[in-house]
Gaussian input, Z-matrix of N, CA and C with variables (Angstrom, degrees):
# hf/3-21g

backbone

0 1
 N
 C     1     B1
 C     2     B2     1     A1
 N     3     B3     2     A2     1     D1
 C     4     B4     3     A3     2     D2
 C     5     B5     4     A4     3     D3
 N     6     B6     5     A5     4     D4
 C     7     B7     6     A6     5     D5
 C     8     B8     7     A7     6     D6
 N     9     B9     8     A8     7     D7
 C    10    B10     9     A9     8     D8
 C    11    B11    10    A10     9     D9
 N    12    B12    11    A11    10    D10
 C    13    B13    12    A12    11    D11
 C    14    B14    13    A13    12    D12
 N    15    B15    14    A14    13    D13
 C    16    B16    15    A15    14    D14
 C    17    B17    16    A16    15    D15
 N    18    B18    17    A17    16    D16
 C    19    B19    18    A18    17    D17
 C    20    B20    19    A19    18    D18
 N    21    B21    20    A20    19    D19
 C    22    B22    21    A21    20    D20
 C    23    B23    22    A22    21    D21
 N    24    B24    23    A23    22    D22
 C    25    B25    24    A24    23    D23
 C    26    B26    25    A25    24    D24
 N    27    B27    26    A26    25    D25
 C    28    B28    27    A27    26    D26
 C    29    B29    28    A28    27    D27
 N    30    B30    29    A29    28    D28
 C    31    B31    30    A30    29    D29
 C    32    B32    31    A31    30    D30
 N    33    B33    32    A32    31    D31
 C    34    B34    33    A33    32    D32
 C    35    B35    34    A34    33    D33
 N    36    B36    35    A35    34    D34
 C    37    B37    36    A36    35    D35
 C    38    B38    37    A37    36    D36
 N    39    B39    38    A38    37    D37
 C    40    B40    39    A39    38    D38
 C    41    B41    40    A40    39    D39
 N    42    B42    41    A41    40    D40
 C    43    B43    42    A42    41    D41
 C    44    B44    43    A43    42    D42
 N    45    B45    44    A44    43    D43
 C    46    B46    45    A45    44    D44
 C    47    B47    46    A46    45    D45
 N    48    B48    47    A47    46    D46
 C    49    B49    48    A48    47    D47
 C    50    B50    49    A49    48    D48
 N    51    B51    50    A50    49    D49
 C    52    B52    51    A51    50    D50
 C    53    B53    52    A52    51    D51
 N    54    B54    53    A53    52    D52
 C    55    B55    54    A54    53    D53
 C    56    B56    55    A55    54    D54
 N    57    B57    56    A56    55    D55
 C    58    B58    57    A57    56    D56
 C    59    B59    58    A58    57    D57
 N    60    B60    59    A59    58    D58
 C    61    B61    60    A60    59    D59
 C    62    B62    61    A61    60    D60
 N    63    B63    62    A62    61    D61
 C    64    B64    63    A63    62    D62
 C    65    B65    64    A64    63    D63
 N    66    B66    65    A65    64    D64
 C    67    B67    66    A66    65    D65
 C    68    B68    67    A67    66    D66
 N    69    B69    68    A68    67    D67
 C    70    B70    69    A69    68    D68
 C    71    B71    70    A70    69    D69
 N    72    B72    71    A71    70    D70
 C    73    B73    72    A72    71    D71
 C    74    B74    73    A73    72    D72
 N    75    B75    74    A74    73    D73
 C    76    B76    75    A75    74    D74
 C    77    B77    76    A76    75    D75
 N    78    B78    77    A77    76    D76
 C    79    B79    78    A78    77    D77
 C    80    B80    79    A79    78    D78
 N    81    B81    80    A80    79    D79
 C    82    B82    81    A81    80    D80
 C    83    B83    82    A82    81    D81
 N    84    B84    83    A83    82    D82
 C    85    B85    84    A84    83    D83
 C    86    B86    85    A85    84    D84
 N    87    B87    86    A86    85    D85
 C    88    B88    87    A87    86    D86
 C    89    B89    88    A88    87    D87
 N    90    B90    89    A89    88    D88
 C    91    B91    90    A90    89    D89
 C    92    B92    91    A91    90    D90
 N    93    B93    92    A92    91    D91
 C    94    B94    93    A93    92    D92
 C    95    B95    94    A94    93    D93
 N    96    B96    95    A95    94    D94
 C    97    B97    96    A96    95    D95
 C    98    B98    97    A97    96    D96
 N    99    B99    98    A98    97    D97
 C   100   B100    99    A99    98    D98
 C   101   B101   100   A100    99    D99
 N   102   B102   101   A101   100   D100
 C   103   B103   102   A102   101   D101
 C   104   B104   103   A103   102   D102
 N   105   B105   104   A104   103   D103
 C   106   B106   105   A105   104   D104
 C   107   B107   106   A106   105   D105
 N   108   B108   107   A107   106   D106
 C   109   B109   108   A108   107   D107
 C   110   B110   109   A109   108   D108
 N   111   B111   110   A110   109   D109
 C   112   B112   111   A111   110   D110
 C   113   B113   112   A112   111   D111
 N   114   B114   113   A113   112   D112
 C   115   B115   114   A114   113   D113
 C   116   B116   115   A115   114   D114
 N   117   B117   116   A116   115   D115
 C   118   B118   117   A117   116   D116
 C   119   B119   118   A118   117   D117
 N   120   B120   119   A119   118   D118
 C   121   B121   120   A120   119   D119
 C   122   B122   121   A121   120   D120
 N   123   B123   122   A122   121   D121
 C   124   B124   123   A123   122   D122
 C   125   B125   124   A124   123   D123
 N   126   B126   125   A125   124   D124
 C   127   B127   126   A126   125   D125
 C   128   B128   127   A127   126   D126
 N   129   B129   128   A128   127   D127
 C   130   B130   129   A129   128   D128
 C   131   B131   130   A130   129   D129
 N   132   B132   131   A131   130   D130
 C   133   B133   132   A132   131   D131
 C   134   B134   133   A133   132   D132
 N   135   B135   134   A134   133   D133
 C   136   B136   135   A135   134   D134
 C   137   B137   136   A136   135   D135
 N   138   B138   137   A137   136   D136
 C   139   B139   138   A138   137   D137
 C   140   B140   139   A139   138   D138
 N   141   B141   140   A140   139   D139
 C   142   B142   141   A141   140   D140
 C   143   B143   142   A142   141   D141
 N   144   B144   143   A143   142   D142
 C   145   B145   144   A144   143   D143
 C   146   B146   145   A145   144   D144
 N   147   B147   146   A146   145   D145
 C   148   B148   147   A147   146   D146
 C   149   B149   148   A148   147   D147
 N   150   B150   149   A149   148   D148
 C   151   B151   150   A150   149   D149
 C   152   B152   151   A151   150   D150
 N   153   B153   152   A152   151   D151
 C   154   B154   153   A153   152   D152
 C   155   B155   154   A154   153   D153
 N   156   B156   155   A155   154   D154
 C   157   B157   156   A156   155   D155
 C   158   B158   157   A157   156   D156
 N   159   B159   158   A158   157   D157
 C   160   B160   159   A159   158   D158
 C   161   B161   160   A160   159   D159
 N   162   B162   161   A161   160   D160
 C   163   B163   162   A162   161   D161
 C   164   B164   163   A163   162   D162
 N   165   B165   164   A164   163   D163
 C   166   B166   165   A165   164   D164
 C   167   B167   166   A166   165   D165
 N   168   B168   167   A167   166   D166
 C   169   B169   168   A168   167   D167
 C   170   B170   169   A169   168   D168
 N   171   B171   170   A170   169   D169
 C   172   B172   171   A171   170   D170
 C   173   B173   172   A172   171   D171
 N   174   B174   173   A173   172   D172
 C   175   B175   174   A174   173   D173
 C   176   B176   175   A175   174   D174
 N   177   B177   176   A176   175   D175
 C   178   B178   177   A177   176   D176
 C   179   B179   178   A178   177   D177
 N   180   B180   179   A179   178   D178
 C   181   B181   180   A180   179   D179
 C   182   B182   181   A181   180   D180
 N   183   B183   182   A182   181   D181
 C   184   B184   183   A183   182   D182
 C   185   B185   184   A184   183   D183
 N   186   B186   185   A185   184   D184
 C   187   B187   186   A186   185   D185
 C   188   B188   187   A187   186   D186
 N   189   B189   188   A188   187   D187
 C   190   B190   189   A189   188   D188
 C   191   B191   190   A190   189   D189
 N   192   B192   191   A191   190   D190
 C   193   B193   192   A192   191   D191
 C   194   B194   193   A193   192   D192
 N   195   B195   194   A194   193   D193
 C   196   B196   195   A195   194   D194
 C   197   B197   196   A196   195   D195
 N   198   B198   197   A197   196   D196
 C   199   B199   198   A198   197   D197
 C   200   B200   199   A199   198   D198
 N   201   B201   200   A200   199   D199
 C   202   B202   201   A201   200   D200
 C   203   B203   202   A202   201   D201
 N   204   B204   203   A203   202   D202
 C   205   B205   204   A204   203   D203
 C   206   B206   205   A205   204   D204
 N   207   B207   206   A206   205   D205
 C   208   B208   207   A207   206   D206
 C   209   B209   208   A208   207   D207
 N   210   B210   209   A209   208   D208
 C   211   B211   210   A210   209   D209
 C   212   B212   211   A211   210   D210
 N   213   B213   212   A212   211   D211
 C   214   B214   213   A213   212   D212
 C   215   B215   214   A214   213   D213
 N   216   B216   215   A215   214   D214
 C   217   B217   216   A216   215   D215
 C   218   B218   217   A217   216   D216
 N   219   B219   218   A218   217   D217
 C   220   B220   219   A219   218   D218
 C   221   B221   220   A220   219   D219
 N   222   B222   221   A221   220   D220
 C   223   B223   222   A222   221   D221
 C   224   B224   223   A223   222   D222
 N   225   B225   224   A224   223   D223
 C   226   B226   225   A225   224   D224
 C   227   B227   226   A226   225   D225
 N   228   B228   227   A227   226   D226
 C   229   B229   228   A228   227   D227
 C   230   B230   229   A229   228   D228
 N   231   B231   230   A230   229   D229
 C   232   B232   231   A231   230   D230
 C   233   B233   232   A232   231   D231
 N   234   B234   233   A233   232   D232
 C   235   B235   234   A234   233   D233
 C   236   B236   235   A235   234   D234
 N   237   B237   236   A236   235   D235
 C   238   B238   237   A237   236   D236
 C   239   B239   238   A238   237   D237
 N   240   B240   239   A239   238   D238
 C   241   B241   240   A240   239   D239
 C   242   B242   241   A241   240   D240
 N   243   B243   242   A242   241   D241
 C   244   B244   243   A243   242   D242
 C   245   B245   244   A244   243   D243
 N   246   B246   245   A245   244   D244
 C   247   B247   246   A246   245   D245
 C   248   B248   247   A247   246   D246
 N   249   B249   248   A248   247   D247
 C   250   B250   249   A249   248   D248
 C   251   B251   250   A250   249   D249
 N   252   B252   251   A251   250   D250
 C   253   B253   252   A252   251   D251
 C   254   B254   253   A253   252   D252
 N   255   B255   254   A254   253   D253
 C   256   B256   255   A255   254   D254
 C   257   B257   256   A256   255   D255
 N   258   B258   257   A257   256   D256
 C   259   B259   258   A258   257   D257
 C   260   B260   259   A259   258   D258
 N   261   B261   260   A260   259   D259
 C   262   B262   261   A261   260   D260
 C   263   B263   262   A262   261   D261
 N   264   B264   263   A263   262   D262
 C   265   B265   264   A264   263   D263
 C   266   B266   265   A265   264   D264
 N   267   B267   266   A266   265   D265
 C   268   B268   267   A267   266   D266
 C   269   B269   268   A268   267   D267
 N   270   B270   269   A269   268   D268
 C   271   B271   270   A270   269   D269
 C   272   B272   271   A271   270   D270
 N   273   B273   272   A272   271   D271
 C   274   B274   273   A273   272   D272
 C   275   B275   274   A274   273   D273
 N   276   B276   275   A275   274   D274
 C   277   B277   276   A276   275   D275
 C   278   B278   277   A277   276   D276
 N   279   B279   278   A278   277   D277
 C   280   B280   279   A279   278   D278
 C   281   B281   280   A280   279   D279
 N   282   B282   281   A281   280   D280
 C   283   B283   282   A282   281   D281
 C   284   B284   283   A283   282   D282
 N   285   B285   284   A284   283   D283
 C   286   B286   285   A285   284   D284
 C   287   B287   286   A286   285   D285
 N   288   B288   287   A287   286   D286
 C   289   B289   288   A288   287   D287
 C   290   B290   289   A289   288   D288
 N   291   B291   290   A290   289   D289
 C   292   B292   291   A291   290   D290
 C   293   B293   292   A292   291   D291
 N   294   B294   293   A293   292   D292
 C   295   B295   294   A294   293   D293
 C   296   B296   295   A295   294   D294
 N   297   B297   296   A296   295   D295
 C   298   B298   297   A297   296   D296
 C   299   B299   298   A298   297   D297
 N   300   B300   299   A299   298   D298
 C   301   B301   300   A300   299   D299
 C   302   B302   301   A301   300   D300
 N   303   B303   302   A302   301   D301
 C   304   B304   303   A303   302   D302
 C   305   B305   304   A304   303   D303
 N   306   B306   305   A305   304   D304
 C   307   B307   306   A306   305   D305
 C   308   B308   307   A307   306   D306
 N   309   B309   308   A308   307   D307
 C   310   B310   309   A309   308   D308
 C   311   B311   310   A310   309   D309
 N   312   B312   311   A311   310   D310
 C   313   B313   312   A312   311   D311
 C   314   B314   313   A313   312   D312
 N   315   B315   314   A314   313   D313
 C   316   B316   315   A315   314   D314
 C   317   B317   316   A316   315   D315
 N   318   B318   317   A317   316   D316
 C   319   B319   318   A318   317   D317
 C   320   B320   319   A319   318   D318

   B1=1.4530
   B2=1.5289
   B3=1.3258
   B4=1.4555
   B5=1.5191
   B6=1.3319
   B7=1.4570
   B8=1.5284
   B9=1.2991
   B10=1.4723
   B11=1.5208
   B12=1.3141
   B13=1.4731
   B14=1.5204
   B15=1.3412
   B16=1.4662
   B17=1.5220
   B18=1.3064
   B19=1.4594
   B20=1.5197
   B21=1.3161
   B22=1.4604
   B23=1.5277
   B24=1.3271
   B25=1.4670
   B26=1.5261
   B27=1.3177
   B28=1.4628
   B29=1.5214
   B30=1.3253
   B31=1.4630
   B32=1.5210
   B33=1.3101
   B34=1.4496
   B35=1.5241
   B36=1.3320
   B37=1.4570
   B38=1.5187
   B39=1.3074
   B40=1.4557
   B41=1.5184
   B42=1.3089
   B43=1.4579
   B44=1.5170
   B45=1.3338
   B46=1.4579
   B47=1.5363
   B48=1.3449
   B49=1.4592
   B50=1.5321
   B51=1.3244
   B52=1.4585
   B53=1.5238
   B54=1.3177
   B55=1.4669
   B56=1.5233
   B57=1.3133
   B58=1.4692
   B59=1.5277
   B60=1.3235
   B61=1.4650
   B62=1.5215
   B63=1.3228
   B64=1.4653
   B65=1.5264
   B66=1.3166
   B67=1.4617
   B68=1.5280
   B69=1.3243
   B70=1.4697
   B71=1.5248
   B72=1.3178
   B73=1.4675
   B74=1.5256
   B75=1.3228
   B76=1.4623
   B77=1.5254
   B78=1.3217
   B79=1.4612
   B80=1.5229
   B81=1.3294
   B82=1.4564
   B83=1.5136
   B84=1.3318
   B85=1.4617
   B86=1.5247
   B87=1.3306
   B88=1.4606
   B89=1.5282
   B90=1.3193
   B91=1.4533
   B92=1.5201
   B93=1.3259
   B94=1.4589
   B95=1.5220
   B96=1.3149
   B97=1.4617
   B98=1.5180
   B99=1.2949
   B100=1.4507
   B101=1.5143
   B102=1.3364
   B103=1.4546
   B104=1.5242
   B105=1.3213
   B106=1.4536
   B107=1.5270
   B108=1.3081
   B109=1.4598
   B110=1.5225
   B111=1.3112
   B112=1.4605
   B113=1.5255
   B114=1.3418
   B115=1.4611
   B116=1.5245
   B117=1.3157
   B118=1.4648
   B119=1.5234
   B120=1.3296
   B121=1.4643
   B122=1.5210
   B123=1.3202
   B124=1.4603
   B125=1.5252
   B126=1.3330
   B127=1.4666
   B128=1.5272
   B129=1.3277
   B130=1.4633
   B131=1.5306
   B132=1.3321
   B133=1.4663
   B134=1.5291
   B135=1.3196
   B136=1.4636
   B137=1.5320
   B138=1.3393
   B139=1.4714
   B140=1.5307
   B141=1.3159
   B142=1.4575
   B143=1.5228
   B144=1.3187
   B145=1.4578
   B146=1.5196
   B147=1.3140
   B148=1.4516
   B149=1.5188
   B150=1.3063
   B151=1.4581
   B152=1.5210
   B153=1.3043
   B154=1.4590
   B155=1.5253
   B156=1.3183
   B157=1.4612
   B158=1.5206
   B159=1.3142
   B160=1.4574
   B161=1.5169
   B162=1.2978
   B163=1.4611
   B164=1.5195
   B165=1.3288
   B166=1.4594
   B167=1.5321
   B168=1.3257
   B169=1.4669
   B170=1.5345
   B171=1.3238
   B172=1.4650
   B173=1.5175
   B174=1.3178
   B175=1.4670
   B176=1.5188
   B177=1.2991
   B178=1.4567
   B179=1.5290
   B180=1.3421
   B181=1.4731
   B182=1.5269
   B183=1.3122
   B184=1.4620
   B185=1.5204
   B186=1.2933
   B187=1.4582
   B188=1.5250
   B189=1.3151
   B190=1.4596
   B191=1.5197
   B192=1.3093
   B193=1.4577
   B194=1.5203
   B195=1.3172
   B196=1.4564
   B197=1.5233
   B198=1.2983
   B199=1.4605
   B200=1.5259
   B201=1.2952
   B202=1.4574
   B203=1.5217
   B204=1.3163
   B205=1.4581
   B206=1.5270
   B207=1.3031
   B208=1.4634
   B209=1.5221
   B210=1.3346
   B211=1.4548
   B212=1.5368
   B213=1.3411
   B214=1.4619
   B215=1.5304
   B216=1.3272
   B217=1.4601
   B218=1.5219
   B219=1.3229
   B220=1.4645
   B221=1.5275
   B222=1.3043
   B223=1.4653
   B224=1.5143
   B225=1.3307
   B226=1.4574
   B227=1.5341
   B228=1.3304
   B229=1.4660
   B230=1.5213
   B231=1.3181
   B232=1.4653
   B233=1.5251
   B234=1.3158
   B235=1.4758
   B236=1.5254
   B237=1.3290
   B238=1.4749
   B239=1.5270
   B240=1.3259
   B241=1.4624
   B242=1.5235
   B243=1.3152
   B244=1.4620
   B245=1.5274
   B246=1.3169
   B247=1.4644
   B248=1.5323
   B249=1.3306
   B250=1.4600
   B251=1.5227
   B252=1.3244
   B253=1.4639
   B254=1.5191
   B255=1.3143
   B256=1.4613
   B257=1.5217
   B258=1.3287
   B259=1.4628
   B260=1.5181
   B261=1.3183
   B262=1.4601
   B263=1.5287
   B264=1.3313
   B265=1.4696
   B266=1.5260
   B267=1.3177
   B268=1.4586
   B269=1.5190
   B270=1.3324
   B271=1.4638
   B272=1.5307
   B273=1.3352
   B274=1.4667
   B275=1.5258
   B276=1.3126
   B277=1.4692
   B278=1.5261
   B279=1.3207
   B280=1.4658
   B281=1.5300
   B282=1.3392
   B283=1.4689
   B284=1.5265
   B285=1.3395
   B286=1.4659
   B287=1.5245
   B288=1.3226
   B289=1.4581
   B290=1.5231
   B291=1.3339
   B292=1.4563
   B293=1.5037
   B294=1.3131
   B295=1.4548
   B296=1.5230
   B297=1.2965
   B298=1.4566
   B299=1.5130
   B300=1.3254
   B301=1.4599
   B302=1.5191
   B303=1.3115
   B304=1.4611
   B305=1.5322
   B306=1.3489
   B307=1.4555
   B308=1.5247
   B309=1.3058
   B310=1.4554
   B311=1.5211
   B312=1.3144
   B313=1.4655
   B314=1.5162
   B315=1.3253
   B316=1.4674
   B317=1.5240
   B318=1.3108
   B319=1.4842
   B320=1.4931
   A1=110.96
   A2=117.17
   A3=119.89
   A4=113.79
   A5=118.35
   A6=121.75
   A7=113.98
   A8=116.68
   A9=119.93
   A10=112.96
   A11=117.68
   A12=121.18
   A13=111.33
   A14=117.59
   A15=120.35
   A16=111.11
   A17=116.63
   A18=120.66
   A19=109.89
   A20=117.65
   A21=121.34
   A22=110.52
   A23=117.26
   A24=120.67
   A25=111.67
   A26=117.40
   A27=121.73
   A28=113.42
   A29=117.55
   A30=120.66
   A31=110.45
   A32=115.13
   A33=121.47
   A34=110.57
   A35=115.90
   A36=121.42
   A37=108.55
   A38=117.26
   A39=122.20
   A40=107.60
   A41=116.39
   A42=120.76
   A43=110.21
   A44=116.62
   A45=119.64
   A46=113.64
   A47=117.74
   A48=118.99
   A49=111.43
   A50=115.26
   A51=119.96
   A52=112.18
   A53=118.50
   A54=120.25
   A55=111.48
   A56=116.29
   A57=120.04
   A58=111.02
   A59=116.60
   A60=119.95
   A61=110.42
   A62=116.61
   A63=120.75
   A64=110.48
   A65=117.51
   A66=121.40
   A67=110.78
   A68=117.17
   A69=120.74
   A70=110.68
   A71=117.31
   A72=120.44
   A73=110.37
   A74=116.82
   A75=120.60
   A76=112.29
   A77=117.75
   A78=121.90
   A79=112.08
   A80=117.37
   A81=120.62
   A82=113.24
   A83=116.88
   A84=121.51
   A85=112.23
   A86=117.11
   A87=121.91
   A88=108.55
   A89=115.68
   A90=121.83
   A91=112.49
   A92=115.85
   A93=121.22
   A94=108.18
   A95=115.85
   A96=119.58
   A97=108.89
   A98=114.75
   A99=123.08
   A100=106.05
   A101=116.19
   A102=120.30
   A103=108.67
   A104=115.94
   A105=120.82
   A106=108.61
   A107=117.93
   A108=123.55
   A109=112.54
   A110=117.10
   A111=121.60
   A112=112.92
   A113=118.89
   A114=118.92
   A115=111.84
   A116=118.25
   A117=121.15
   A118=111.88
   A119=117.64
   A120=122.03
   A121=112.07
   A122=118.36
   A123=120.69
   A124=108.17
   A125=118.57
   A126=120.45
   A127=114.91
   A128=118.17
   A129=119.43
   A130=112.83
   A131=118.13
   A132=121.66
   A133=112.63
   A134=117.44
   A135=122.56
   A136=114.54
   A137=120.06
   A138=118.37
   A139=114.01
   A140=117.46
   A141=121.69
   A142=113.99
   A143=117.64
   A144=119.84
   A145=112.82
   A146=114.38
   A147=122.84
   A148=106.90
   A149=117.39
   A150=121.62
   A151=109.65
   A152=115.62
   A153=122.65
   A154=105.03
   A155=115.61
   A156=119.61
   A157=111.13
   A158=115.43
   A159=120.48
   A160=108.36
   A161=116.77
   A162=120.40
   A163=110.74
   A164=117.15
   A165=120.33
   A166=114.14
   A167=118.02
   A168=119.75
   A169=110.66
   A170=116.55
   A171=120.82
   A172=112.03
   A173=115.72
   A174=120.60
   A175=108.45
   A176=116.10
   A177=120.60
   A178=109.79
   A179=117.20
   A180=118.84
   A181=110.83
   A182=115.52
   A183=121.33
   A184=110.36
   A185=116.10
   A186=121.42
   A187=110.59
   A188=115.18
   A189=121.20
   A190=106.20
   A191=116.18
   A192=120.51
   A193=110.83
   A194=115.91
   A195=121.96
   A196=107.11
   A197=116.41
   A198=121.25
   A199=110.36
   A200=115.34
   A201=121.71
   A202=107.67
   A203=115.97
   A204=120.55
   A205=110.36
   A206=116.53
   A207=120.30
   A208=111.96
   A209=117.39
   A210=120.35
   A211=112.87
   A212=117.07
   A213=120.60
   A214=110.73
   A215=115.69
   A216=120.43
   A217=111.96
   A218=117.71
   A219=122.58
   A220=110.24
   A221=116.39
   A222=121.12
   A223=112.44
   A224=118.00
   A225=119.97
   A226=110.73
   A227=117.10
   A228=121.18
   A229=109.80
   A230=117.03
   A231=121.25
   A232=110.46
   A233=117.76
   A234=120.57
   A235=111.55
   A236=116.39
   A237=119.54
   A238=110.79
   A239=116.39
   A240=119.69
   A241=110.82
   A242=116.73
   A243=120.64
   A244=110.89
   A245=117.28
   A246=120.84
   A247=110.20
   A248=116.81
   A249=120.68
   A250=110.84
   A251=117.19
   A252=120.25
   A253=112.45
   A254=117.43
   A255=120.92
   A256=111.94
   A257=117.86
   A258=121.80
   A259=112.50
   A260=116.24
   A261=121.98
   A262=112.78
   A263=117.09
   A264=119.92
   A265=111.06
   A266=116.37
   A267=120.14
   A268=111.75
   A269=116.93
   A270=120.46
   A271=110.67
   A272=117.47
   A273=120.69
   A274=110.80
   A275=116.68
   A276=120.75
   A277=109.98
   A278=116.96
   A279=119.68
   A280=110.82
   A281=118.05
   A282=120.80
   A283=110.71
   A284=117.05
   A285=121.55
   A286=110.83
   A287=116.14
   A288=120.49
   A289=113.21
   A290=117.30
   A291=121.20
   A292=117.35
   A293=117.80
   A294=120.26
   A295=109.32
   A296=116.94
   A297=122.15
   A298=109.69
   A299=115.79
   A300=119.75
   A301=107.29
   A302=116.82
   A303=119.10
   A304=112.67
   A305=117.96
   A306=120.96
   A307=111.93
   A308=117.77
   A309=122.14
   A310=109.12
   A311=115.72
   A312=119.48
   A313=108.42
   A314=117.35
   A315=119.81
   A316=109.76
   A317=116.47
   A318=120.29
   A319=111.68
   D1=-6.87
   D2=179.49
   D3=76.41
   D4=21.11
   D5=-177.24
   D6=-107.29
   D7=0.29
   D8=-172.85
   D9=-52.55
   D10=-52.49
   D11=-177.36
   D12=-60.46
   D13=-42.77
   D14=179.27
   D15=-64.21
   D16=-40.34
   D17=179.99
   D18=-65.21
   D19=-47.54
   D20=-179.55
   D21=-61.09
   D22=-42.63
   D23=179.30
   D24=-64.69
   D25=-30.90
   D26=-177.18
   D27=-91.93
   D28=-14.02
   D29=-177.49
   D30=-65.53
   D31=136.57
   D32=177.97
   D33=-95.66
   D34=-26.92
   D35=-173.12
   D36=-144.54
   D37=125.86
   D38=173.54
   D39=-118.08
   D40=143.95
   D41=-176.22
   D42=-133.69
   D43=147.86
   D44=179.41
   D45=-81.00
   D46=-10.37
   D47=-177.66
   D48=-153.80
   D49=164.64
   D50=-176.79
   D51=-69.19
   D52=-29.97
   D53=179.22
   D54=-60.99
   D55=-40.73
   D56=178.89
   D57=-66.75
   D58=-38.20
   D59=176.84
   D60=-63.91
   D61=-45.70
   D62=179.41
   D63=-61.56
   D64=-42.02
   D65=179.43
   D66=-61.99
   D67=-40.83
   D68=178.96
   D69=-62.54
   D70=-39.63
   D71=177.99
   D72=-65.30
   D73=-45.14
   D74=-177.42
   D75=-66.48
   D76=-30.76
   D77=178.93
   D78=-84.22
   D79=-5.01
   D80=-178.07
   D81=78.42
   D82=17.38
   D83=179.69
   D84=-86.78
   D85=-7.68
   D86=-179.93
   D87=-141.74
   D88=149.50
   D89=178.25
   D90=-105.22
   D91=-23.36
   D92=-177.36
   D93=-152.60
   D94=149.40
   D95=177.55
   D96=-151.26
   D97=160.11
   D98=172.80
   D99=-110.73
   D100=114.72
   D101=-171.03
   D102=-148.65
   D103=175.54
   D104=175.41
   D105=-63.08
   D106=132.05
   D107=-176.71
   D108=-55.18
   D109=-47.29
   D110=-172.67
   D111=-63.23
   D112=-24.54
   D113=-177.62
   D114=-64.67
   D115=-23.78
   D116=178.40
   D117=-72.86
   D118=-13.51
   D119=-179.91
   D120=-94.70
   D121=-8.63
   D122=177.29
   D123=-62.28
   D124=137.23
   D125=-175.93
   D126=-53.86
   D127=-36.29
   D128=-178.91
   D129=-79.68
   D130=-12.72
   D131=178.23
   D132=-101.82
   D133=-32.69
   D134=-171.15
   D135=-51.17
   D136=-40.42
   D137=-179.20
   D138=-65.72
   D139=-15.89
   D140=-174.62
   D141=-105.25
   D142=-5.24
   D143=-169.72
   D144=-136.16
   D145=145.03
   D146=169.13
   D147=-118.31
   D148=142.53
   D149=179.74
   D150=-92.92
   D151=129.05
   D152=170.52
   D153=-122.81
   D154=106.43
   D155=-177.51
   D156=-75.53
   D157=138.99
   D158=172.14
   D159=-75.42
   D160=147.13
   D161=177.38
   D162=-63.85
   D163=153.09
   D164=-177.27
   D165=-62.95
   D166=-18.87
   D167=175.35
   D168=-72.41
   D169=-29.06
   D170=178.91
   D171=-88.01
   D172=-38.91
   D173=-176.87
   D174=-145.57
   D175=95.03
   D176=-179.46
   D177=-65.12
   D178=126.52
   D179=177.07
   D180=-56.44
   D181=137.29
   D182=-178.16
   D183=-109.99
   D184=146.02
   D185=178.47
   D186=-71.51
   D187=142.09
   D188=171.54
   D189=-89.29
   D190=119.72
   D191=-175.53
   D192=-105.69
   D193=135.20
   D194=173.36
   D195=-109.38
   D196=132.99
   D197=-177.70
   D198=-126.19
   D199=144.20
   D200=175.24
   D201=-96.10
   D202=121.30
   D203=-179.61
   D204=-77.65
   D205=141.63
   D206=-178.59
   D207=-64.23
   D208=-25.80
   D209=-178.66
   D210=-98.23
   D211=11.28
   D212=178.74
   D213=-58.54
   D214=138.03
   D215=178.86
   D216=-87.78
   D217=-13.99
   D218=-177.29
   D219=-127.99
   D220=57.94
   D221=-174.79
   D222=-59.86
   D223=-38.87
   D224=-178.68
   D225=-65.26
   D226=-43.66
   D227=178.03
   D228=-62.96
   D229=-42.99
   D230=179.46
   D231=-62.33
   D232=-43.76
   D233=178.41
   D234=-62.59
   D235=-40.53
   D236=178.80
   D237=-65.99
   D238=-40.63
   D239=176.92
   D240=-62.30
   D241=-44.64
   D242=179.59
   D243=-61.94
   D244=-41.02
   D245=178.39
   D246=-65.53
   D247=-40.80
   D248=178.13
   D249=-61.10
   D250=-46.62
   D251=-177.92
   D252=-64.78
   D253=-27.00
   D254=179.53
   D255=-79.66
   D256=-17.39
   D257=-178.65
   D258=-82.43
   D259=176.42
   D260=-176.60
   D261=-59.16
   D262=-45.57
   D263=-178.23
   D264=-65.42
   D265=-44.44
   D266=178.82
   D267=-63.05
   D268=-42.34
   D269=179.07
   D270=-64.00
   D271=-37.08
   D272=177.75
   D273=-63.46
   D274=-39.05
   D275=177.91
   D276=-64.40
   D277=-45.75
   D278=179.03
   D279=-61.84
   D280=-41.98
   D281=177.94
   D282=-61.47
   D283=-41.14
   D284=179.79
   D285=-57.14
   D286=-35.35
   D287=-177.13
   D288=-97.15
   D289=20.20
   D290=169.64
   D291=93.72
   D292=1.82
   D293=176.67
   D294=-86.11
   D295=146.99
   D296=179.49
   D297=-99.57
   D298=153.49
   D299=170.98
   D300=-130.14
   D301=-172.89
   D302=-175.37
   D303=-70.76
   D304=-7.50
   D305=177.43
   D306=-101.85
   D307=-6.80
   D308=-175.30
   D309=-110.07
   D310=136.11
   D311=174.76
   D312=-114.14
   D313=144.09
   D314=177.76
   D315=-60.84
   D316=148.16
   D317=177.55
   D318=-96.69

């Protein structure tokens, strides 16, 4: 959008990770932040945050990918977990915690 320099010049607080951003919000040290959507649904963050989704032209929703590592010691358990998350119940759990799927649109 060509706003990077203006945003950086106007930023009061920069953080290397989402936990620090969430902590700043909870302590009242910040009024607004750009962070991972799902972190606002964590029980310890939810009372302090409201989600305002950016439009898809500004921030295209990205897929959450699960991968099976070749060196995994529990490949069968990992495959079952991956299959569960892809099903209706698993997708409902992910939606509950702030993740989007192809049936959910940001509000």
